[in-house]
PDB file of N, CA, C and O in Angstrom:
ATOM      1  N   MET A   1      30.615  -5.333  -4.285  1.00  0.00           N
ATOM      2  CA  MET A   1      30.753  -5.569  -2.890  1.00  0.00           C
ATOM      3  C   MET A   1      29.604  -6.449  -2.424  1.00  0.00           C
ATOM      4  O   MET A   1      28.442  -6.080  -2.594  1.00  0.00           O
ATOM      5  N   LYS A   2      29.900  -7.592  -1.845  1.00  0.00           N
ATOM      6  CA  LYS A   2      28.848  -8.528  -1.335  1.00  0.00           C
ATOM      7  C   LYS A   2      28.690  -8.386   0.134  1.00  0.00           C
ATOM      8  O   LYS A   2      29.661  -8.089   0.831  1.00  0.00           O
ATOM      9  N   PRO A   3      27.501  -8.585   0.640  1.00  0.00           N
ATOM     10  CA  PRO A   3      27.297  -8.584   2.067  1.00  0.00           C
ATOM     11  C   PRO A   3      28.117  -9.702   2.740  1.00  0.00           C
ATOM     12  O   PRO A   3      28.376 -10.741   2.131  1.00  0.00           O
ATOM     13  N   LYS A   4      28.516  -9.478   3.986  1.00  0.00           N
ATOM     14  CA  LYS A   4      29.321 -10.504   4.686  1.00  0.00           C
ATOM     15  C   LYS A   4      28.635 -11.845   4.783  1.00  0.00           C
ATOM     16  O   LYS A   4      29.277 -12.895   4.748  1.00  0.00           O
ATOM     17  N   LEU A   5      27.314 -11.797   4.905  1.00  0.00           N
ATOM     18  CA  LEU A   5      26.596 -13.100   5.017  1.00  0.00           C
ATOM     19  C   LEU A   5      26.834 -13.949   3.744  1.00  0.00           C
ATOM     20  O   LEU A   5      26.930 -15.173   3.825  1.00  0.00           O
ATOM     21  N   VAL A   6      26.921 -13.331   2.648  1.00  0.00           N
ATOM     22  CA  VAL A   6      27.139 -14.062   1.440  1.00  0.00           C
ATOM     23  C   VAL A   6      28.601 -14.316   1.161  1.00  0.00           C
ATOM     24  O   VAL A   6      28.979 -15.424   0.782  1.00  0.00           O
ATOM     25  N   SER A   7      29.430 -13.302   1.344  1.00  0.00           N
ATOM     26  CA  SER A   7      30.841 -13.445   1.030  1.00  0.00           C
ATOM     27  C   SER A   7      31.557 -14.429   1.884  1.00  0.00           C
ATOM     28  O   SER A   7      32.560 -14.992   1.446  1.00  0.00           O
ATOM     29  N   GLN A   8      31.098 -14.670   3.081  1.00  0.00           N
ATOM     30  CA  GLN A   8      31.789 -15.629   3.954  1.00  0.00           C
ATOM     31  C   GLN A   8      31.000 -16.964   3.954  1.00  0.00           C
ATOM     32  O   GLN A   8      31.245 -17.834   4.790  1.00  0.00           O
ATOM     33  N   ASN A   9      30.083 -17.104   3.038  1.00  0.00           N
ATOM     34  CA  ASN A   9      29.318 -18.340   2.784  1.00  0.00           C
ATOM     35  C   ASN A   9      28.517 -18.775   4.010  1.00  0.00           C
ATOM     36  O   ASN A   9      28.356 -19.968   4.268  1.00  0.00           O
ATOM     37  N   LEU A  10      28.010 -17.776   4.772  1.00  0.00           N
ATOM     38  CA  LEU A  10      27.096 -18.144   5.877  1.00  0.00           C
ATOM     39  C   LEU A  10      25.708 -18.521   5.249  1.00  0.00           C
ATOM     40  O   LEU A  10      24.996 -19.416   5.705  1.00  0.00           O
ATOM     41  N   LEU A  11      25.403 -17.772   4.186  1.00  0.00           N
ATOM     42  CA  LEU A  11      24.121 -18.029   3.496  1.00  0.00           C
ATOM     43  C   LEU A  11      24.422 -17.995   1.991  1.00  0.00           C
ATOM     44  O   LEU A  11      25.218 -17.185   1.517  1.00  0.00           O
ATOM     45  N   SER A  12      23.771 -18.887   1.267  1.00  0.00           N
ATOM     46  CA  SER A  12      23.881 -18.865  -0.195  1.00  0.00           C
ATOM     47  C   SER A  12      23.015 -17.709  -0.685  1.00  0.00           C
ATOM     48  O   SER A  12      22.240 -17.113   0.063  1.00  0.00           O
ATOM     49  N   GLU A  13      23.183 -17.418  -1.983  1.00  0.00           N
ATOM     50  CA  GLU A  13      22.352 -16.314  -2.624  1.00  0.00           C
ATOM     51  C   GLU A  13      20.898 -16.635  -2.513  1.00  0.00           C
ATOM     52  O   GLU A  13      20.104 -15.739  -2.227  1.00  0.00           O
ATOM     53  N   ASP A  14      20.492 -17.896  -2.729  1.00  0.00           N
ATOM     54  CA  ASP A  14      19.071 -18.286  -2.640  1.00  0.00           C
ATOM     55  C   ASP A  14      18.558 -18.124  -1.253  1.00  0.00           C
ATOM     56  O   ASP A  14      17.458 -17.611  -1.050  1.00  0.00           O
ATOM     57  N   GLN A  15      19.385 -18.582  -0.217  1.00  0.00           N
ATOM     58  CA  GLN A  15      18.953 -18.446   1.173  1.00  0.00           C
ATOM     59  C   GLN A  15      18.775 -17.031   1.565  1.00  0.00           C
ATOM     60  O   GLN A  15      17.836 -16.705   2.290  1.00  0.00           O
ATOM     61  N   LEU A  16      19.712 -16.103   1.077  1.00  0.00           N
ATOM     62  CA  LEU A  16      19.609 -14.717   1.392  1.00  0.00           C
ATOM     63  C   LEU A  16      18.322 -14.131   0.844  1.00  0.00           C
ATOM     64  O   LEU A  16      17.604 -13.411   1.538  1.00  0.00           O
ATOM     65  N   LYS A  17      18.038 -14.453  -0.427  1.00  0.00           N
ATOM     66  CA  LYS A  17      16.828 -13.955  -1.070  1.00  0.00           C
ATOM     67  C   LYS A  17      15.562 -14.427  -0.355  1.00  0.00           C
ATOM     68  O   LYS A  17      14.617 -13.659  -0.174  1.00  0.00           O
ATOM     69  N   GLU A  18      15.554 -15.756   0.067  1.00  0.00           N
ATOM     70  CA  GLU A  18      14.451 -16.258   0.796  1.00  0.00           C
ATOM     71  C   GLU A  18      14.286 -15.572   2.187  1.00  0.00           C
ATOM     72  O   GLU A  18      13.173 -15.317   2.647  1.00  0.00           O
ATOM     73  N   PHE A  19      15.405 -15.299   2.805  1.00  0.00           N
ATOM     74  CA  PHE A  19      15.363 -14.586   4.097  1.00  0.00           C
ATOM     75  C   PHE A  19      14.803 -13.188   3.982  1.00  0.00           C
ATOM     76  O   PHE A  19      14.031 -12.741   4.830  1.00  0.00           O
ATOM     77  N   ILE A  20      15.213 -12.477   2.887  1.00  0.00           N
ATOM     78  CA  ILE A  20      14.667 -11.149   2.662  1.00  0.00           C
ATOM     79  C   ILE A  20      13.173 -11.179   2.320  1.00  0.00           C
ATOM     80  O   ILE A  20      12.380 -10.389   2.832  1.00  0.00           O
ATOM     81  N   ASP A  21      12.822 -12.112   1.442  1.00  0.00           N
ATOM     82  CA  ASP A  21      11.413 -12.197   1.103  1.00  0.00           C
ATOM     83  C   ASP A  21      10.503 -12.614   2.232  1.00  0.00           C
ATOM     84  O   ASP A  21       9.381 -12.119   2.338  1.00  0.00           O
ATOM     85  N   ARG A  22      10.960 -13.506   3.070  1.00  0.00           N
ATOM     86  CA  ARG A  22      10.145 -14.031   4.116  1.00  0.00           C
ATOM     87  C   ARG A  22      10.130 -13.141   5.408  1.00  0.00           C
ATOM     88  O   ARG A  22       9.076 -12.932   6.009  1.00  0.00           O
ATOM     89  N   ASP A  23      11.294 -12.640   5.804  1.00  0.00           N
ATOM     90  CA  ASP A  23      11.411 -12.014   7.113  1.00  0.00           C
ATOM     91  C   ASP A  23      11.571 -10.513   7.054  1.00  0.00           C
ATOM     92  O   ASP A  23      11.376  -9.863   8.081  1.00  0.00           O
ATOM     93  N   CYS A  24      11.907  -9.922   5.941  1.00  0.00           N
ATOM     94  CA  CYS A  24      12.258  -8.517   5.893  1.00  0.00           C
ATOM     95  C   CYS A  24      11.278  -7.714   5.069  1.00  0.00           C
ATOM     96  O   CYS A  24      11.692  -7.105   4.083  1.00  0.00           O
ATOM     97  N   LYS A  25      10.031  -7.677   5.407  1.00  0.00           N
ATOM     98  CA  LYS A  25       9.049  -6.917   4.714  1.00  0.00           C
ATOM     99  C   LYS A  25       9.084  -5.488   5.220  1.00  0.00           C
ATOM    100  O   LYS A  25       8.759  -5.242   6.381  1.00  0.00           O
ATOM    101  N   LEU A  26       9.466  -4.546   4.386  1.00  0.00           N
ATOM    102  CA  LEU A  26       9.526  -3.177   4.716  1.00  0.00           C
ATOM    103  C   LEU A  26       8.686  -2.351   3.746  1.00  0.00           C
ATOM    104  O   LEU A  26       8.657  -2.619   2.545  1.00  0.00           O
ATOM    105  N   LEU A  27       8.013  -1.355   4.281  1.00  0.00           N
ATOM    106  CA  LEU A  27       7.215  -0.413   3.453  1.00  0.00           C
ATOM    107  C   LEU A  27       7.868   0.909   3.493  1.00  0.00           C
ATOM    108  O   LEU A  27       8.298   1.336   4.565  1.00  0.00           O
ATOM    109  N   THR A  28       7.975   1.585   2.407  1.00  0.00           N
ATOM    110  CA  THR A  28       8.398   2.970   2.432  1.00  0.00           C
ATOM    111  C   THR A  28       7.265   3.858   2.919  1.00  0.00           C
ATOM    112  O   THR A  28       6.124   3.409   3.032  1.00  0.00           O
ATOM    113  N   SER A  29       7.565   5.072   3.197  1.00  0.00           N
ATOM    114  CA  SER A  29       6.554   6.012   3.647  1.00  0.00           C
ATOM    115  C   SER A  29       5.480   6.140   2.577  1.00  0.00           C
ATOM    116  O   SER A  29       4.293   6.175   2.903  1.00  0.00           O
ATOM    117  N   LYS A  30       5.862   6.209   1.320  1.00  0.00           N
ATOM    118  CA  LYS A  30       4.892   6.333   0.240  1.00  0.00           C
ATOM    119  C   LYS A  30       3.988   5.092   0.108  1.00  0.00           C
ATOM    120  O   LYS A  30       2.793   5.206  -0.167  1.00  0.00           O
ATOM    121  N   ASN A  31       4.594   3.890   0.312  1.00  0.00           N
ATOM    122  CA  ASN A  31       3.825   2.691   0.283  1.00  0.00           C
ATOM    123  C   ASN A  31       2.770   2.607   1.350  1.00  0.00           C
ATOM    124  O   ASN A  31       1.635   2.202   1.097  1.00  0.00           O
ATOM    125  N   LEU A  32       3.174   3.013   2.605  1.00  0.00           N
ATOM    126  CA  LEU A  32       2.278   3.009   3.760  1.00  0.00           C
ATOM    127  C   LEU A  32       1.142   4.034   3.521  1.00  0.00           C
ATOM    128  O   LEU A  32      -0.015   3.757   3.840  1.00  0.00           O
ATOM    129  N   ALA A  33       1.464   5.180   2.978  1.00  0.00           N
ATOM    130  CA  ALA A  33       0.467   6.136   2.737  1.00  0.00           C
ATOM    131  C   ALA A  33      -0.639   5.611   1.764  1.00  0.00           C
ATOM    132  O   ALA A  33      -1.829   5.876   1.936  1.00  0.00           O
ATOM    133  N   GLN A  34      -0.182   4.866   0.756  1.00  0.00           N
ATOM    134  CA  GLN A  34      -1.120   4.314  -0.176  1.00  0.00           C
ATOM    135  C   GLN A  34      -2.007   3.254   0.482  1.00  0.00           C
ATOM    136  O   GLN A  34      -3.207   3.182   0.221  1.00  0.00           O
ATOM    137  N   VAL A  35      -1.395   2.437   1.337  1.00  0.00           N
ATOM    138  CA  VAL A  35      -2.159   1.397   2.030  1.00  0.00           C
ATOM    139  C   VAL A  35      -3.199   2.034   2.926  1.00  0.00           C
ATOM    140  O   VAL A  35      -4.353   1.608   2.939  1.00  0.00           O
ATOM    141  N   LEU A  36      -2.802   3.056   3.679  1.00  0.00           N
ATOM    142  CA  LEU A  36      -3.714   3.686   4.624  1.00  0.00           C
ATOM    143  C   LEU A  36      -4.686   4.639   4.023  1.00  0.00           C
ATOM    144  O   LEU A  36      -5.686   4.985   4.652  1.00  0.00           O
ATOM    145  N   GLY A  37      -4.423   5.077   2.822  1.00  0.00           N
ATOM    146  CA  GLY A  37      -5.317   6.037   2.157  1.00  0.00           C
ATOM    147  C   GLY A  37      -5.084   7.456   2.677  1.00  0.00           C
ATOM    148  O   GLY A  37      -6.012   8.265   2.684  1.00  0.00           O
ATOM    149  N   VAL A  38      -3.898   7.762   3.097  1.00  0.00           N
ATOM    150  CA  VAL A  38      -3.525   9.133   3.513  1.00  0.00           C
ATOM    151  C   VAL A  38      -2.427   9.644   2.664  1.00  0.00           C
ATOM    152  O   VAL A  38      -1.904   8.906   1.828  1.00  0.00           O
ATOM    153  N   SER A  39      -2.041  10.899   2.840  1.00  0.00           N
ATOM    154  CA  SER A  39      -0.958  11.457   2.048  1.00  0.00           C
ATOM    155  C   SER A  39       0.382  11.134   2.730  1.00  0.00           C
ATOM    156  O   SER A  39       0.462  10.902   3.936  1.00  0.00           O
ATOM    157  N   ASP A  40       1.417  11.132   1.898  1.00  0.00           N
ATOM    158  CA  ASP A  40       2.794  10.979   2.421  1.00  0.00           C
ATOM    159  C   ASP A  40       3.137  12.117   3.416  1.00  0.00           C
ATOM    160  O   ASP A  40       3.835  11.930   4.412  1.00  0.00           O
ATOM    161  N   GLY A  41       2.619  13.253   3.090  1.00  0.00           N
ATOM    162  CA  GLY A  41       2.865  14.437   3.923  1.00  0.00           C
ATOM    163  C   GLY A  41       2.262  14.288   5.314  1.00  0.00           C
ATOM    164  O   GLY A  41       2.838  14.806   6.270  1.00  0.00           O
ATOM    165  N   ALA A  42       1.113  13.596   5.477  1.00  0.00           N
ATOM    166  CA  ALA A  42       0.526  13.418   6.749  1.00  0.00           C
ATOM    167  C   ALA A  42       1.386  12.512   7.643  1.00  0.00           C
ATOM    168  O   ALA A  42       1.510  12.737   8.847  1.00  0.00           O
ATOM    169  N   LEU A  43       1.984  11.466   7.008  1.00  0.00           N
ATOM    170  CA  LEU A  43       2.877  10.617   7.812  1.00  0.00           C
ATOM    171  C   LEU A  43       4.152  11.375   8.143  1.00  0.00           C
ATOM    172  O   LEU A  43       4.695  11.180   9.231  1.00  0.00           O
ATOM    173  N   ARG A  44       4.646  12.210   7.281  1.00  0.00           N
ATOM    174  CA  ARG A  44       5.825  12.975   7.534  1.00  0.00           C
ATOM    175  C   ARG A  44       5.589  13.957   8.668  1.00  0.00           C
ATOM    176  O   ARG A  44       6.441  14.123   9.541  1.00  0.00           O
ATOM    177  N   LYS A  45       4.417  14.614   8.655  1.00  0.00           N
ATOM    178  CA  LYS A  45       4.109  15.535   9.745  1.00  0.00           C
ATOM    179  C   LYS A  45       4.019  14.828  11.073  1.00  0.00           C
ATOM    180  O   LYS A  45       4.485  15.352  12.084  1.00  0.00           O
ATOM    181  N   GLN A  46       3.439  13.669  11.093  1.00  0.00           N
ATOM    182  CA  GLN A  46       3.322  12.920  12.373  1.00  0.00           C
ATOM    183  C   GLN A  46       4.736  12.566  12.898  1.00  0.00           C
ATOM    184  O   GLN A  46       5.013  12.664  14.093  1.00  0.00           O
ATOM    185  N   ARG A  47       5.612  12.155  11.967  1.00  0.00           N
ATOM    186  CA  ARG A  47       6.984  11.820  12.400  1.00  0.00           C
ATOM    187  C   ARG A  47       7.700  13.022  12.950  1.00  0.00           C
ATOM    188  O   ARG A  47       8.426  12.923  13.939  1.00  0.00           O
ATOM    189  N   SER A  48       7.495  14.201  12.292  1.00  0.00           N
ATOM    190  CA  SER A  48       8.226  15.374  12.709  1.00  0.00           C
ATOM    191  C   SER A  48       7.759  15.838  14.060  1.00  0.00           C
ATOM    192  O   SER A  48       8.546  16.434  14.796  1.00  0.00           O
ATOM    193  N   LYS A  49       6.544  15.602  14.418  1.00  0.00           N
ATOM    194  CA  LYS A  49       5.988  16.047  15.710  1.00  0.00           C
ATOM    195  C   LYS A  49       6.082  14.930  16.789  1.00  0.00           C
ATOM    196  O   LYS A  49       5.521  15.054  17.878  1.00  0.00           O
ATOM    197  N   ASN A  50       6.798  13.855  16.455  1.00  0.00           N
ATOM    198  CA  ASN A  50       6.916  12.693  17.311  1.00  0.00           C
ATOM    199  C   ASN A  50       5.576  12.123  17.768  1.00  0.00           C
ATOM    200  O   ASN A  50       5.415  11.716  18.919  1.00  0.00           O
ATOM    201  N   ARG A  51       4.613  12.105  16.835  1.00  0.00           N
ATOM    202  CA  ARG A  51       3.248  11.594  17.152  1.00  0.00           C
ATOM    203  C   ARG A  51       2.867  10.410  16.258  1.00  0.00           C
ATOM    204  O   ARG A  51       1.689  10.075  16.131  1.00  0.00           O
ATOM    205  N   SER A  52       3.886   9.774  15.633  1.00  0.00           N
ATOM    206  CA  SER A  52       3.609   8.687  14.728  1.00  0.00           C
ATOM    207  C   SER A  52       3.047   7.466  15.487  1.00  0.00           C
ATOM    208  O   SER A  52       3.612   7.028  16.489  1.00  0.00           O
ATOM    209  N   LEU A  53       2.001   6.970  15.017  1.00  0.00           N
ATOM    210  CA  LEU A  53       1.400   5.769  15.645  1.00  0.00           C
ATOM    211  C   LEU A  53       2.214   4.511  15.260  1.00  0.00           C
ATOM    212  O   LEU A  53       2.250   3.530  16.003  1.00  0.00           O
ATOM    213  N   PHE A  54       2.851   4.568  14.106  1.00  0.00           N
ATOM    214  CA  PHE A  54       3.564   3.347  13.638  1.00  0.00           C
ATOM    215  C   PHE A  54       5.064   3.486  13.860  1.00  0.00           C
ATOM    216  O   PHE A  54       5.637   4.554  13.647  1.00  0.00           O
ATOM    217  N   PRO A  55       5.701   2.383  14.295  1.00  0.00           N
ATOM    218  CA  PRO A  55       7.172   2.400  14.485  1.00  0.00           C
ATOM    219  C   PRO A  55       7.869   2.465  13.093  1.00  0.00           C
ATOM    220  O   PRO A  55       7.380   1.873  12.131  1.00  0.00           O
ATOM    221  N   TYR A  56       8.963   3.157  13.002  1.00  0.00           N
ATOM    222  CA  TYR A  56       9.634   3.317  11.737  1.00  0.00           C
ATOM    223  C   TYR A  56      11.147   3.337  11.990  1.00  0.00           C
ATOM    224  O   TYR A  56      11.618   3.540  13.109  1.00  0.00           O
ATOM    225  N   SER A  57      11.894   3.114  10.875  1.00  0.00           N
ATOM    226  CA  SER A  57      13.357   3.233  10.873  1.00  0.00           C
ATOM    227  C   SER A  57      13.751   4.252   9.905  1.00  0.00           C
ATOM    228  O   SER A  57      13.134   4.394   8.849  1.00  0.00           O
ATOM    229  N   ARG A  58      14.804   5.000  10.240  1.00  0.00           N
ATOM    230  CA  ARG A  58      15.367   5.981   9.324  1.00  0.00           C
ATOM    231  C   ARG A  58      16.760   5.516   8.973  1.00  0.00           C
ATOM    232  O   ARG A  58      17.624   5.342   9.832  1.00  0.00           O
ATOM    233  N   ILE A  59      16.946   5.321   7.685  1.00  0.00           N
ATOM    234  CA  ILE A  59      18.274   4.912   7.220  1.00  0.00           C
ATOM    235  C   ILE A  59      18.681   5.995   6.180  1.00  0.00           C
ATOM    236  O   ILE A  59      18.167   6.069   5.064  1.00  0.00           O
ATOM    237  N   GLY A  60      19.624   6.805   6.631  1.00  0.00           N
ATOM    238  CA  GLY A  60      19.965   7.963   5.793  1.00  0.00           C
ATOM    239  C   GLY A  60      18.779   8.898   5.759  1.00  0.00           C
ATOM    240  O   GLY A  60      18.327   9.341   6.815  1.00  0.00           O
ATOM    241  N   ARG A  61      18.272   9.208   4.623  1.00  0.00           N
ATOM    242  CA  ARG A  61      17.111  10.085   4.457  1.00  0.00           C
ATOM    243  C   ARG A  61      15.846   9.340   4.192  1.00  0.00           C
ATOM    244  O   ARG A  61      14.784   9.945   4.040  1.00  0.00           O
ATOM    245  N   ARG A  62      15.936   8.008   4.133  1.00  0.00           N
ATOM    246  CA  ARG A  62      14.762   7.173   3.795  1.00  0.00           C
ATOM    247  C   ARG A  62      14.140   6.616   5.070  1.00  0.00           C
ATOM    248  O   ARG A  62      14.802   6.304   6.060  1.00  0.00           O
ATOM    249  N   ILE A  63      12.813   6.516   4.967  1.00  0.00           N
ATOM    250  CA  ILE A  63      12.025   5.974   6.094  1.00  0.00           C
ATOM    251  C   ILE A  63      11.394   4.654   5.744  1.00  0.00           C
ATOM    252  O   ILE A  63      10.803   4.502   4.675  1.00  0.00           O
ATOM    253  N   PHE A  64      11.514   3.716   6.622  1.00  0.00           N
ATOM    254  CA  PHE A  64      10.935   2.325   6.375  1.00  0.00           C
ATOM    255  C   PHE A  64      10.107   1.959   7.539  1.00  0.00           C
ATOM    256  O   PHE A  64      10.461   2.227   8.687  1.00  0.00           O
ATOM    257  N   TYR A  65       8.935   1.308   7.237  1.00  0.00           N
ATOM    258  CA  TYR A  65       8.060   0.804   8.244  1.00  0.00           C
ATOM    259  C   TYR A  65       8.029  -0.752   8.142  1.00  0.00           C
ATOM    260  O   TYR A  65       7.684  -1.293   7.091  1.00  0.00           O
ATOM    261  N   PRO A  66       8.383  -1.444   9.213  1.00  0.00           N
ATOM    262  CA  PRO A  66       8.328  -2.875   9.227  1.00  0.00           C
ATOM    263  C   PRO A  66       6.862  -3.379   9.141  1.00  0.00           C
ATOM    264  O   PRO A  66       6.031  -3.005   9.968  1.00  0.00           O
ATOM    265  N   ALA A  67       6.567  -4.196   8.172  1.00  0.00           N
ATOM    266  CA  ALA A  67       5.203  -4.605   7.961  1.00  0.00           C
ATOM    267  C   ALA A  67       4.618  -5.418   9.137  1.00  0.00           C
ATOM    268  O   ALA A  67       3.428  -5.292   9.426  1.00  0.00           O
ATOM    269  N   ASP A  68       5.420  -6.236   9.809  1.00  0.00           N
ATOM    270  CA  ASP A  68       4.908  -7.045  10.885  1.00  0.00           C
ATOM    271  C   ASP A  68       4.527  -6.197  12.075  1.00  0.00           C
ATOM    272  O   ASP A  68       3.557  -6.495  12.771  1.00  0.00           O
ATOM    273  N   LEU A  69       5.319  -5.094  12.325  1.00  0.00           N
ATOM    274  CA  LEU A  69       4.998  -4.206  13.452  1.00  0.00           C
ATOM    275  C   LEU A  69       3.753  -3.348  13.061  1.00  0.00           C
ATOM    276  O   LEU A  69       2.978  -2.972  13.940  1.00  0.00           O
ATOM    277  N   LEU A  70       3.566  -3.047  11.790  1.00  0.00           N
ATOM    278  CA  LEU A  70       2.357  -2.274  11.383  1.00  0.00           C
ATOM    279  C   LEU A  70       1.114  -3.056  11.670  1.00  0.00           C
ATOM    280  O   LEU A  70       0.135  -2.488  12.153  1.00  0.00           O
ATOM    281  N   VAL A  71       1.110  -4.344  11.393  1.00  0.00           N
ATOM    282  CA  VAL A  71      -0.075  -5.211  11.617  1.00  0.00           C
ATOM    283  C   VAL A  71      -0.369  -5.270  13.139  1.00  0.00           C
ATOM    284  O   VAL A  71      -1.511  -5.158  13.585  1.00  0.00           O
ATOM    285  N   LYS A  72       0.717  -5.450  13.895  1.00  0.00           N
ATOM    286  CA  LYS A  72       0.529  -5.536  15.382  1.00  0.00           C
ATOM    287  C   LYS A  72       0.011  -4.237  15.909  1.00  0.00           C
ATOM    288  O   LYS A  72      -0.850  -4.232  16.788  1.00  0.00           O
ATOM    289  N   THR A  73       0.510  -3.121  15.401  1.00  0.00           N
ATOM    290  CA  THR A  73      -0.027  -1.797  15.896  1.00  0.00           C
ATOM    291  C   THR A  73      -1.462  -1.582  15.552  1.00  0.00           C
ATOM    292  O   THR A  73      -2.231  -1.046  16.350  1.00  0.00           O
ATOM    293  N   LEU A  74      -1.843  -2.010  14.330  1.00  0.00           N
ATOM    294  CA  LEU A  74      -3.218  -1.844  13.910  1.00  0.00           C
ATOM    295  C   LEU A  74      -4.143  -2.721  14.746  1.00  0.00           C
ATOM    296  O   LEU A  74      -5.222  -2.277  15.138  1.00  0.00           O
ATOM    297  N   HIS A  75      -3.750  -3.923  15.016  1.00  0.00           N
ATOM    298  CA  HIS A  75      -4.548  -4.818  15.850  1.00  0.00           C
ATOM    299  C   HIS A  75      -4.621  -4.356  17.350  1.00  0.00           C
ATOM    300  O   HIS A  75      -5.634  -4.555  18.022  1.00  0.00           O
ATOM    301  N   ALA A  76      -3.528  -3.743  17.834  1.00  0.00           N
ATOM    302  CA  ALA A  76      -3.512  -3.268  19.185  1.00  0.00           C
ATOM    303  C   ALA A  76      -4.434  -2.036  19.390  1.00  0.00           C
ATOM    304  O   ALA A  76      -4.870  -1.758  20.508  1.00  0.00           O
ATOM    305  N   ASN A  77      -4.715  -1.318  18.302  1.00  0.00           N
ATOM    306  CA  ASN A  77      -5.477  -0.081  18.402  1.00  0.00           C
ATOM    307  C   ASN A  77      -6.903  -0.252  17.807  1.00  0.00           C
ATOM    308  O   ASN A  77      -7.531   0.731  17.415  1.00  0.00           O
ATOM    309  N   LEU A  78      -7.370  -1.426  17.749  1.00  0.00           N
ATOM    310  CA  LEU A  78      -8.743  -1.662  17.270  1.00  0.00           C
ATOM    311  C   LEU A  78      -9.767  -1.233  18.369  1.00  0.00           C
ATOM    312  O   LEU A  78      -9.544  -1.469  19.556  1.00  0.00           O
ATOM    313  N   HIS A  79     -10.812  -0.643  17.972  1.00  0.00           N
ATOM    314  CA  HIS A  79     -11.871  -0.253  18.903  1.00  0.00           C
ATOM    315  C   HIS A  79     -13.198  -0.948  18.412  1.00  0.00           C
ATOM    316  O   HIS A  79     -13.489  -0.995  17.216  1.00  0.00           O
ATOM    317  N   GLU A  80     -13.943  -1.455  19.354  1.00  0.00           N
ATOM    318  CA  GLU A  80     -15.218  -2.030  18.993  1.00  0.00           C
ATOM    319  C   GLU A  80     -16.277  -0.980  18.683  1.00  0.00           C
ATOM    320  O   GLU A  80     -16.382   0.029  19.379  1.00  0.00           O
ATOM    321  N   ALA A  81     -17.035  -1.214  17.669  1.00  0.00           N
ATOM    322  CA  ALA A  81     -18.081  -0.263  17.337  1.00  0.00           C
ATOM    323  C   ALA A  81     -19.241  -0.554  18.290  1.00  0.00           C
ATOM    324  O   ALA A  81     -19.566  -1.711  18.556  1.00  0.00           O
ATOM    325  N   GLN A  82     -19.843   0.493  18.788  1.00  0.00           N
ATOM    326  CA  GLN A  82     -20.961   0.368  19.783  1.00  0.00           C
ATOM    327  C   GLN A  82     -22.230   0.861  19.099  1.00  0.00           C
ATOM    328  O   GLN A  82     -22.270   1.935  18.500  1.00  0.00           O
ATOM    329  N   LEU A  83     -23.257   0.037  19.214  1.00  0.00           N
ATOM    330  CA  LEU A  83     -24.542   0.401  18.616  1.00  0.00           C
ATOM    331  C   LEU A  83     -25.255   1.341  19.627  1.00  0.00           C
ATOM    332  O   LEU A  83     -25.074   1.258  20.842  1.00  0.00           O
ATOM    333  N   ARG A  84     -26.037   2.195  19.061  1.00  0.00           N
ATOM    334  CA  ARG A  84     -26.776   3.184  19.988  1.00  0.00           C
ATOM    335  C   ARG A  84     -28.115   2.593  20.259  1.00  0.00           C
ATOM    336  O   ARG A  84     -28.917   3.185  20.981  1.00  0.00           O
TER     337      ARG A  84
END
């Protein structure tokens, strides 16, 4: 079964792969936990209590975090260090 984008020739196979590589960067919960240096359980607990700092998508039972929104969220929550 091919996606409609490819089966109806809206995009070639190469264009579809380029689109996915360029625009569709997704991290799984486990990947994000490794990047942040926290456990996967910590992210799961934040999601279950509706206190997740990062936007995510749930597809079936899998969780995905869009990389571009992760970077925006991190930059939006930066705090300046203050010297004493």
